[in-house]
Every structure is written in structure tokens, then in C-alpha cells.
ZAMARGU-4260 file (C-alpha; in steps of 0.2 Angstrom, whole numbers, plus 5000, padded with zeros to 4 digits):
<rodrens>
0) 5146/5107/4958 | 5152/5092/4948 | 5143/5079/4938 | 5152/5062/4936 | 5147/5048/4924
5) 5151/5030/4922 | 5163/5034/4908 | 5175/5048/4905 | 5168/5054/4889 | 5171/5071/4881
10) 5153/5076/4885 | 5155/5073/4903 | 5171/5083/4904 | 5162/5097/4895 | 5148/5096/4908
15) 5161/5096/4923 | 5170/5111/4916 | 5154/5122/4912 | 5142/5117/4925 | 5147/5130/4938
20) 5143/5143/4925 | 5126/5135/4921 | 5122/5135/4940 | 5125/5154/4941 | 5115/5157/4925
25) 5101/5146/4933 | 5101/5156/4949 | 5100/5172/4939 | 5085/5166/4929 | 5076/5161/4944
30) 5079/5178/4952 | 5073/5186/4936 | 5056/5176/4937 | 5054/5178/4956 | 5062/5194/4961
35) 5053/5195/4978 | 5055/5177/4983 | 5069/5170/4994 | 5078/5158/4984 | 5091/5145/4990
40) 5099/5132/4980 | 5108/5119/4991 | 5125/5117/4982 | 5130/5103/4994 | 5118/5091/4985
45) 5118/5085/4967 | 5111/5096/4954 | 5092/5098/4956 | 5092/5089/4972 | 5086/5104/4982
50) 5078/5121/4979 | 5067/5133/4989 | 5056/5146/4982 | 5046/5158/4994 | 5036/5147/5006
55) 5038/5131/4996 | 5052/5119/4997 | 5056/5104/4986 | 5070/5093/4990 | 5078/5077/4983
60) 5068/5076/4967 | 5075/5073/4950 | 5080/5088/4940 | 5065/5086/4928 | 5053/5087/4943
65) 5059/5104/4948 | 5070/5115/4937 | 5060/5115/4920 | 5044/5119/4930 | 5052/5133/4938
70) 5062/5141/4924 | 5061/5134/4906 | 5042/5134/4905 | 5040/5152/4908 | 5036/5159/4891
75) 5030/5177/4896 | 5042/5187/4907 | 5032/5194/4922 | 5029/5212/4923 | 5040/5220/4937
80) 5049/5236/4941 | 5067/5239/4937 | 5080/5231/4949 | 5085/5248/4957 | 5067/5252/4962
85) 5065/5235/4969 | 5080/5236/4980 | 5075/5253/4986 | 5058/5246/4991 | 5066/5232/5001
90) 5075/5245/5011 | 5058/5253/5016 | 5047/5239/5023 | 5032/5251/5026 | 5032/5256/5007
95) 5033/5238/5002 | 5018/5233/5012 | 5008/5247/5006 | 5013/5243/4988 | 5008/5225/4990
100) 4991/5229/4998 | 4987/5242/4984 | 4992/5229/4971 | 4981/5216/4979 | 4966/5227/4981
105) 4968/5232/4962 | 4969/5214/4958 | 4954/5209/4968 | 4944/5223/4960 | 4949/5217/4943
110) 4945/5199/4946 | 4929/5200/4956 | 4918/5202/4941 | 4928/5190/4929 | 4920/5173/4925
115) 4928/5157/4920 | 4924/5147/4904 | 4909/5139/4913 | 4902/5156/4917 | 4906/5155/4936
120) 4915/5170/4945 | 4933/5168/4946 | 4933/5175/4964 | 4917/5174/4974 | 4922/5183/4990
125) 4937/5193/4997 | 4940/5178/5009 | 4942/5166/4994 | 4953/5179/4985 | 4965/5179/5000
130) 4966/5161/5001 | 4970/5160/4983 | 4983/5173/4982 | 4991/5171/5000 | 5007/5164/4993
135) 5007/5174/4976 | 5013/5192/4978 | 5002/5203/4967 | 5017/5213/4960 | 5026/5198/4954
140) 5014/5195/4939 | 5004/5206/4928 | 4985/5206/4931 | 4982/5198/4914 | 4994/5184/4919
145) 4986/5181/4935 | 4969/5181/4927 | 4974/5168/4915 | 4982/5157/4929 | 4966/5158/4939
150) 4955/5154/4923 | 4966/5139/4920 | 4965/5134/4938 | 4946/5135/4938 | 4945/5125/4922
155) 4954/5111/4931 | 4942/5112/4945 | 4928/5109/4933 | 4935/5091/4931 | 4939/5087/4949
160) 4925/5074/4951 | 4930/5066/4934 | 4948/5065/4940 | 4944/5059/4957 | 4953/5074/4966
165) 4949/5090/4975 | 4959/5106/4973 | 4960/5118/4987 | 4963/5137/4986 | 4980/5135/4993
170) 4986/5124/4978 | 4983/5139/4967 | 4998/5148/4974 | 5009/5132/4974 | 5005/5129/4955
175) 5008/5147/4950 | 5025/5146/4959 | 5029/5130/4950 | 5024/5138/4933 | 5010/5125/4930
180) 4996/5136/4926 | 5004/5146/4911 | 4994/5135/4899 | 4978/5126/4900 | 4981/5111/4912
185) 4966/5101/4904 | 4975/5100/4888 | 4985/5084/4884 | 4996/5082/4869 | 4992/5064/4868
190) 4974/5069/4862 | 4982/5072/4845 | 4991/5056/4844 | 4981/5045/4833 | 4990/5029/4837
195) 4988/5031/4856 | 4970/5036/4853 | 4966/5020/4842 | 4973/5009/4857 | 4961/5017/4869
200) 4946/5017/4857 | 4949/4998/4854 | 4947/4996/4873 | 4931/5006/4873 | 4938/5020/4882
205) 4934/5038/4878 | 4952/5044/4875 | 4949/5063/4876 | 4941/5060/4893 | 4955/5049/4899
210) 4968/5061/4893 | 4960/5075/4902 | 4958/5065/4918 | 4977/5061/4918 | 4981/5079/4914
215) 4971/5085/4929 | 4977/5071/4940 | 4995/5076/4935 | 4992/5094/4940 | 4985/5089/4957
220) 5000/5077/4960 | 5011/5092/4956 | 5003/5103/4969 | 5004/5089/4982 | 5023/5087/4981
225) 5024/5104/4989 | 5013/5102/5005 | 4998/5095/5013 | 4984/5108/5009 | 4970/5109/5021
230) 4952/5109/5014 | 4944/5126/5011 | 4927/5119/5017 | 4922/5103/5026 | 4906/5094/5026
235) 4903/5100/5044 | 4902/5118/5038 | 4892/5113/5023 | 4879/5104/5034 | 4877/5118/5046
240) 4875/5130/5031 | 4861/5118/5025 | 4853/5120/5042 | 4858/5102/5047 | 4868/5097/5062
245) 4883/5085/5060 | 4880/5069/5069 | 4898/5067/5074 | 4916/5071/5069 | 4923/5066/5052
250) 4940/5064/5044 | 4946/5073/5029 | 4951/5063/5013 | 4966/5071/5005 | 4966/5059/4991
255) 4966/5040/4994 | 4962/5040/5012 | 4944/5033/5013 | 4951/5016/5019 | 4961/5024/5033
260) 4947/5036/5039 | 4934/5022/5039 | 4946/5011/5049 | 4950/5024/5062 | 4931/5028/5064
265) 4928/5010/5068 | 4943/5006/5079 | 4942/5022/5090 | 4924/5018/5093 | 4928/5000/5098
270) 4943/5004/5109 | 4934/5018/5118 | 4920/5006/5123 | 4931/4991/5127 | 4943/5001/5138
275) 4959/4999/5127 | 4960/5017/5123 | 4960/5021/5142 | 4975/5009/5144 | 4984/5018/5130
280) 4981/5034/5139 | 4988/5027/5155 | 5005/5022/5149 | 5015/5011/5137 | 5006/4994/5135
285) 5016/4978/5138 | 5013/4973/5120 | 5023/4988/5114 | 5038/4983/5124 | 5037/4966/5117
290) 5037/4972/5099 | 5052/4983/5103 | 5062/4970/5112 | 5058/4957/5099 | 5066/4969/5086
295) 5082/4972/5097 | 5085/4955/5104 | 5096/4942/5095 | 5087/4928/5087 | 5094/4911/5089
300) 5101/4902/5073 | 5104/4884/5069 | 5123/4889/5068 | 5122/4893/5087 | 5119/4875/5092
305) 5131/4871/5106 | 5132/4853/5103 | 5143/4842/5092 | 5144/4847/5074 | 5138/4830/5068
310) 5122/4831/5078 | 5106/4825/5070 | 5094/4837/5062 | 5081/4832/5076 | 5093/4837/5090
315) 5096/4854/5082 | 5078/4857/5079 | 5074/4853/5097 | 5087/4864/5104 | 5082/4878/5092
320) 5064/4877/5097 | 5069/4877/5116 | 5080/4892/5113 | 5066/4901/5104 | 5054/4898/5117
325) 5066/4904/5131 | 5069/4920/5121 | 5051/4923/5120 | 5048/4921/5138 | 5063/4932/5142
330) 5056/4946/5131 | 5039/4944/5140 | 5047/4945/5157 | 5057/4960/5153 | 5043/4969/5144
335) 5032/4966/5160 | 5046/4974/5171 | 5049/4989/5159 | 5030/4993/5157 | 5030/4996/5176
340) 5042/5010/5174 | 5043/5017/5156 | 5054/5032/5161 | 5067/5021/5168 | 5067/5010/5152
345) 5070/5026/5142 | 5084/5032/5154 | 5093/5016/5154 | 5091/5013/5135 | 5095/4995/5136
350) 5096/4987/5124 | 5103/5001/5114 | 5089/5009/5103 | 5075/5006/5116 | 5074/5025/5121
355) 5072/5032/5103 | 5058/5019/5099 | 5049/5022/5116 | 5050/5041/5113 | 5043/5039/5095
360) 5029/5028/5102 | 5024/5041/5115 | 5023/5053/5101 | 5011/5042/5091 | 5001/5037/5105
365) 4998/5055/5111 | 4993/5060/5094 | 4981/5045/5092 | 4973/5049/5109 | 4970/5067/5104
370) 4963/5061/5087 | 4952/5048/5096 | 4946/5062/5108 | 4941/5073/5093 | 4931/5059/5085
375) 4922/5056/5101 | 4917/5074/5102 | 4928/5078/5117 | 4938/5091/5107 | 4923/5100/5100
380) 4915/5098/5083 | 4921/5101/5065 | 4934/5091/5056 | 4951/5088/5066 | 4963/5090/5051
385) 4977/5095/5062 | 4975/5081/5074 | 4973/5069/5059 | 4989/5075/5051 | 4999/5075/5067
390) 4994/5057/5070 | 4999/5051/5053 | 5015/5060/5053 | 5019/5053/5070 | 5014/5036/5064
395) 5026/5037/5049 | 5040/5042/5060 | 5037/5027/5072 | 5035/5016/5057 | 5052/5022/5050
400) 5062/5020/5067 | 5054/5003/5070 | 5057/4998/5051 | 5039/4993/5050 | 5036/4989/5032
405) 5017/4988/5034 | 5016/5006/5040 | 5029/5013/5029 | 5021/5004/5014 | 5005/5014/5017
410) 5012/5031/5022 | 5027/5033/5011 | 5023/5037/4993 | 5025/5024/4979 | 5033/5025/4962
415) 5028/5010/4952 | 5030/4995/4964 | 5043/5002/4975 | 5042/5013/4990 | 5051/5029/4989
420) 5064/5034/5002 | 5057/5046/5016 | 5056/5064/5012 | 5068/5076/5022 | 5062/5076/5040
425) 5051/5061/5036 | 5038/5073/5029 | 5022/5065/5026 | 5012/5070/5010 | 4994/5064/5013
430) 4988/5066/4995 | 5001/5053/4990 | 4996/5039/5002 | 4993/5023/4993 | 4976/5014/4994
435) 4975/4999/5005 | 4962/4987/5012 | 4955/4993/5028 | 4958/4976/5036 | 4976/4978/5033
440) 4977/4995/5040 | 4967/4989/5056 | 4980/4976/5058 | 4994/4989/5057 | 4987/5000/5070
445) 4983/4985/5082 | 5001/4980/5080 | 5008/4998/5083 | 4999/4998/5100 | 5003/4980/5104
450) 4985/4973/5104 | 4990/4957/5096 | 4999/4952/5113 | 4984/4956/5124 | 4975/4940/5130
455) 4958/4950/5132 | 4957/4956/5114 | 4963/4941/5104 | 4960/4923/5100 | 4970/4908/5093
460) 4966/4897/5078 | 4962/4879/5083 | 4962/4865/5071 | 4951/4850/5077 | 4951/4833/5068
465) 4939/4819/5073 | 4941/4801/5069 | 4923/4793/5067 | 4920/4774/5066 | 4903/4767/5064
470) 4895/4784/5070 | 4906/4784/5085 | 4920/4797/5088 | 4935/4787/5092 | 4948/4801/5094
475) 4950/4820/5093 | 4966/4828/5088 | 4967/4847/5093 | 4981/4859/5087 | 4981/4876/5094
480) 4991/4889/5085 | 5003/4900/5095 | 5000/4917/5086 | 4986/4928/5094 | 4975/4937/5082
485) 4964/4952/5086 | 4956/4950/5069 | 4947/4935/5062 | 4942/4932/5044 | 4929/4921/5036
490) 4921/4919/5019 | 4904/4927/5015 | 4902/4915/5000 | 4884/4910/4998 | 4879/4918/5015
495) 4865/4931/5018 | 4868/4935/5036 | 4883/4938/5047 | 4878/4924/5059 | 4877/4913/5043
500) 4896/4917/5039 | 4901/4912/5057 | 4891/4896/5057 | 4898/4891/5040 | 4915/4894/5045
505) 4915/4882/5060 | 4905/4869/5051 | 4915/4853/5049 | 4921/4846/5033 | 4925/4828/5028
510) 4944/4825/5025 | 4945/4806/5022 | 4961/4808/5013 | 4970/4813/5029 | 4980/4799/5037
515) 4977/4798/5055 | 4994/4798/5065 | 4999/4780/5070 | 5005/4784/5087 | 4987/4790/5092
520) 4979/4773/5086 | 4982/4763/5102 | 4969/4773/5112 | 4956/4771/5099 | 4955/4752/5098
525) 4956/4753/5079 | 4969/4745/5067 | 4978/4755/5054 | 4966/4748/5041 | 4950/4752/5051
530) 4957/4770/5054 | 4960/4772/5035 | 4943/4767/5031 | 4935/4777/5045 | 4928/4795/5042
535) 4938/4810/5046 | 4930/4827/5050 | 4940/4843/5051 | 4934/4859/5060 | 4942/4875/5062
540) 4938/4888/5075 | 4945/4899/5089 | 4951/4897/5106 | 4952/4912/5118 | 4970/4918/5121
545) 4967/4920/5139 | 4956/4910/5152 | 4940/4920/5147 | 4932/4926/5130 | 4940/4941/5123
550) 4931/4958/5127 | 4932/4963/5109 | 4934/4956/5092 | 4936/4962/5074 | 4928/4951/5061
555) 4932/4952/5042 | 4919/4944/5030 | 4928/4940/5014 | 4917/4947/5001 | 4928/4940/4988
560) 4935/4923/4981 | 4947/4917/4969 | 4942/4907/4954 | 4952/4893/4945 | 4962/4905/4936
565) 4968/4915/4952 | 4957/4930/4948 | 4948/4939/4962 | 4929/4938/4961 | 4919/4951/4971
570) 4905/4944/4981 | 4895/4960/4980 | 4878/4952/4982 | 4883/4943/4998 | 4890/4959/5006
575) 4874/4968/5002 | 4863/4954/5009 | 4872/4954/5025 | 4868/4972/5028 | 4850/4970/5022
580) 4847/4956/5035 | 4859/4963/5048 | 4857/4958/5066 | 4868/4967/5078 | 4870/4953/5090
585) 4879/4937/5085 | 4885/4921/5093 | 4903/4916/5091 | 4909/4899/5095 | 4924/4898/5106
590) 4932/4881/5109 | 4940/4876/5126 | 4958/4873/5126 | 4956/4854/5126 | 4943/4843/5119
595) 4925/4847/5120 | 4911/4857/5111 | 4912/4876/5109 | 4904/4889/5120 | 4894/4902/5110
600) 4898/4919/5116 | 4887/4934/5112 | 4895/4949/5104 | 4887/4966/5099 | 4893/4975/5083
605) 4899/4993/5087 | 4903/4998/5069 | 4904/4992/5051 | 4917/4996/5038 | 4908/4996/5022
610) 4913/4996/5003 | 4905/5003/4988 | 4910/5000/4971 | 4912/4987/4957 | 4928/4980/4963
615) 4938/4978/4980 | 4953/4985/4971 | 4944/5002/4968 | 4928/5011/4975 | 4925/5019/4992
620) 4925/5014/5010 | 4915/5022/5024 | 4909/5017/5041 | 4892/5014/5050 | 4893/5018/5068
625) 4879/5012/5081 | 4874/5023/5095 | 4866/5016/5110 | 4860/4999/5112 | 4847/4997/5098
630) 4849/4993/5080 | 4841/5008/5072 | 4852/5023/5079 | 4865/5023/5065 | 4877/5036/5059
635) 4885/5037/5042 | 4903/5041/5042 | 4908/5046/5025 | 4925/5054/5027 | 4922/5071/5034
640) 4903/5069/5031 | 4895/5062/5047 | 4876/5062/5047 | 4861/5053/5051 | 4853/5042/5038
645) 4840/5056/5034 | 4853/5070/5032 | 4865/5059/5023 | 4851/5054/5010 | 4847/5072/5008
650) 4865/5079/5004 | 4869/5063/4993 | 4852/5065/4984 | 4845/5048/4989 | 4827/5043/4993
655) 4826/5038/5011 | 4812/5033/5022 | 4823/5034/5037 | 4828/5016/5036 | 4847/5014/5036
660) 4847/4997/5028 | 4837/5004/5013 | 4849/5018/5011 | 4864/5006/5011 | 4855/4997/4997
665) 4853/5013/4987 | 4871/5018/4991 | 4877/5000/4985 | 4886/4997/5002 | 4893/4980/5006
670) 4897/4975/5024 | 4916/4971/5025 | 4924/4973/5043 | 4914/4972/5059 | 4921/4978/5075
675) 4912/4970/5090 | 4912/4970/5109 | 4907/4956/5121 | 4890/4958/5129 | 4890/4959/5148
</rodrens>
């Protein structure tokens, strides 16, 4: 092991000379603290880059994230037998098992009547005891030490809600092995810093509470660098214990995942109904091949122009546009051919890299289908934590191999404004997922499955301008954008209904400062001066990507706006009004490809992603799902709590008359994203 620095200083030469001895000393110290653990230090990596202790592995983390927590913070040596006895026990596996069982039994008897500082039992049942100490051998620490560790852990749990985290029993063992429970975790040295306290007090913040929140959140984050800890108990089990039946399958929130859980609930409901999910089950969609080929196919550049070097800019632009269109058509033709025989495309691996990307897609699509089946009730009830983790792990791996910055930006942990590098084996740590807007996550998932290339699930934006002279429309200019969109957005400002948002969006606006193209004037019978004085009206709308209206749409109502200073303002009242006045069927105007008036197509809302909070940058997301054809059969999907309005009001301590709209008002919910299907 060697350390190299930017300069050849005496200090660096000293470290290079003595670091091997320090490494041996470190190993001996860790062995002393953890005599019964398997310890491996990877000497092929830089110092502190990798260390394994027992069942836990931490890799590629800075030294201060690992070594001090394992060794230097241990102030009381654990009680243990002498080394000779320990080696003798390891030679006799049966004796070691009996000793461990006896120690565990003695520990349980000592703890079952102990209480924490709040007066609650430290251990309420043998099952809970086993969950807490599964990864902490009882003969590693004294009973007094373990009692102190558990007391500190329980104290941290008292402030879970305040810190916005949930500790699981499995985290206790991780924190013990990382030496983070030797002292009171709710204590923060900053509380005693008068200067820092004064800064917080000037902002009206209770500094003691804030410091405690940060300390508890820091303890939670430390546990989460180890593993994904499954919940000890989900809402499905809690509802059954309360003699209530879950109204569906929920998704567990490991930390900042409400945006993801609400999006998946809405999207799987829509795709199951519209048939998109069946097509994902059947094979690899054409859109997936298009995305992969687009990544692996060379993009024409201006420098590739085959004509004379002194060609005009217009000539080069015309060639580049033609070459780009030719490339797009070639990609689509090849994608159609490959979709007919995916296994052949994998075997041929042409272009190179196609096979790896298709295998990664097959993994993520299979995991997604299993998760969707669980949410649809096909895999039984409960909370499908394993299917949930498998899908997100596969999604991360696909995002990495496709270099999809949107997927990686969500699933890879962040430090500051930068995404960290993938963990070894692309391991996903769910509690370190970054919060995101549900609309963005819905777009990412649609992109992964190639939905943006489907003609039956997308629309194109259209920009229509009319030249009006003396009340007569003289000309209409139509510009249809090429990009297909599975999700459309419109402002909710000043609106009280979803239909009002749609009508206001397509309403024309006067744009008299727009100069009408001179080349279009001969057909109008107007002079340039008359055209300049004439009224110009602009309308924006949507055109079906195919020949018929799409069978599904996702609509985002923008419940925010930006003021003159560029600050985002939350349109909370509008979002609440839309839910209060909700009508499940809406009419969406779709323009024909050429000139003409729009056709109003009926769509029925299948699910609504809602927001609760004082700001879109914080708060909580959940989903309302409609069952059947009516408007009153609604299910509240709040992470792993999925219940009828009556049961949801009961467990959340709201007053409810059975009217879901009133319950939304009490919960402070704002309608945000609406997934809808075309009525037949």
C-alpha cells in the first residue's frame, strides 16, 4: 500500500515508509474489536477504499466514512474471551452454536423488561429481538453495552417523524457494527455553539430541534450506506390487524420515493387498461429498438458535407436536414425488422453493443411486468418489496448501460449537485434516491419502454396562426412539430376544473406583433400594409401522431407559475379546486393535420397523482385510483397504505363522510398529473 501526493514532501515520504505498518495495526485493531467477524481489507485498492465486516460491505468510500466509525470511536473494549478459548471454540462448531444461543437467550431475558427513556419496552417480543440482533453476535459485546446501544437506537426512533425517516430493526445491527450507537445519536455538538445557534434563531428556527433532526437523519443515512433494509411491518399488515382490508397493493417508501410510488401506481393502472402492458409482456417494442439504434448510429455532422468547401450555409443546411431525415427513416426501418426477431438481433449484435442493451432491457421489462402484476393483485396481496427493489435495480442497470442521464440522475445517489459514480456492481441504495417531480419520472419510464415512439399513445404539438382582416380569416399557417409526446402540460392558473384548464390552453391569443410571412400574402389578396394592420391570432393545440386519436394520454396541470423575479409560485388553491369540482370525463380538442377546426375526443381519467404540502419542492405525493366506470369508487394509494376513503380517513385520523373529495380537501391534496384513456 502506498500513498502518493502532489509534492514529494517529507510528510509524504514518512507516510509511504510507515503506511504498511499502519495497515497491519489497523487490521489487528479491527480484529480486536470484532473477534468473530470475517474481515477483509482489499489491498489492491487505495486506503479506505474497501472493507468488509461480517455481513456488511462498504466499498469505495472516503476513509473518514469507514475507518473512524469502525475503530477510533470505540471507547469501551467489548467483553470477550481470551484468544485461545476463541480459537478452540471455532474448531468445534457445535459448541459455538450452543454458546451463541445461550448468550442470546440470556440477553433476551435481560432486555425483555428493560425500558427506554420514554418508558417503552426495549424489546416487545422474541421476534423483534431476533430482528434486532440477527447481525450482532451476543458474545461480541457485554449485555450492558448492548443495552446501551439499543437504548440509543430507541431514542433515535422517537424522533423518526421529526426527521422524516423510518428506522427498521435491521438497521440496529448495521449501526452497531459501524460503531454509531456507542453515544446518544440525538446529541449534536452544534447545539452548544452559540454563534451557530444565533444564526438559526435569527431565522426563526428552533436550533435544538433542527440539530436533533440533522443528527437523527445522519444516523439514518449511515445505516443506508450498508444495505436496503426491508420494513419490519407494512401498512397492509397494520390494516389487517385493525380489522380492515387493504384495497390494493402498495409500494414501500424507503425515504424519498413517494414521487416514484405514486407514478408507478398511476402508470401501471393506465398501461394495464390501454393494453400497453400486454405489448411489453409480448416482446421488445419497436420504440426500444429505435432508442438503442439512435444511440449506436452515427449522427451526420456539418463537416460531413460532401459538396464543395465553399458551399453556402443554406446548401449545407439542406443536405444536413436530408441526411438527418434519412438516418431517422433508416433507424425506424431497422427497428421494425429487429422487433420481429429480437433473439436474432441479440445474436448478431449489430451494431456492436446492441446485445448488451437488449439483455438489460429484457431484465428491466421482466421486473416491471412482475411489479405491475403485483400492483394489479395477480401476485397476491401485501407490499411487494422484493419486486419493487428488483425493478429499480434493473432500471438503474439499464440507465447506466444506455447512459440515460435522466434515469441515473434519479437512482444514483447525489452529493451536492453532482451524481456519484455507481457503487460496485451498480448496487442501488433506495434510501439515497433523490426526490423528483412525478411528471419527470413518468416521462423517464415512458422513454425506457419506447412509448414516445408509439403513434397510438402520443400527440404532436401544433402551432396555428390566423390572419384576420375585417372579421374574415384570410390565411391560416399551421406548424406541426415532429416530436411525439406521451405527456402534455397545461397551466392551471385561474382554473377550477380540469376541463377549464384544457379549454384555456387551446384558446386563441392575439399576437399582432407577429409579422405575417410575405410569401404567403399572394393567396390572401392583402397588401403588406394591410397584413400588418390585420389581426393575428395564435392557437396552440395537439395533433394525433397517427391517423386516429391516441388511446391514452397523460396530462399534467401546472399548479405553479413563475413571477417576475423568476421565483416559482405554488397554485395550491387551483389544484385543490380541480379535485373538489372533479369530473372524470373530459373533452380534449385534437386538430386535424391540415387546416380546420379541432375534433373533441372524450377521455376518462383512470388515476390522479396528487401533491400535499406547502411547496412543490417538498411535501408528499400519492395517487387516487378509480375502480369501475363511476366517479365515486376511489382508492387512496399512499405509498404502502392502500385503502378506501373510509379506512384511509380512519387510520389517518380524518373526519370522513365517505366522500373522497371532502377527504382530499382535509388532506390538502392538489390534483397534479392525470392519466386517462380514450372512451370507446
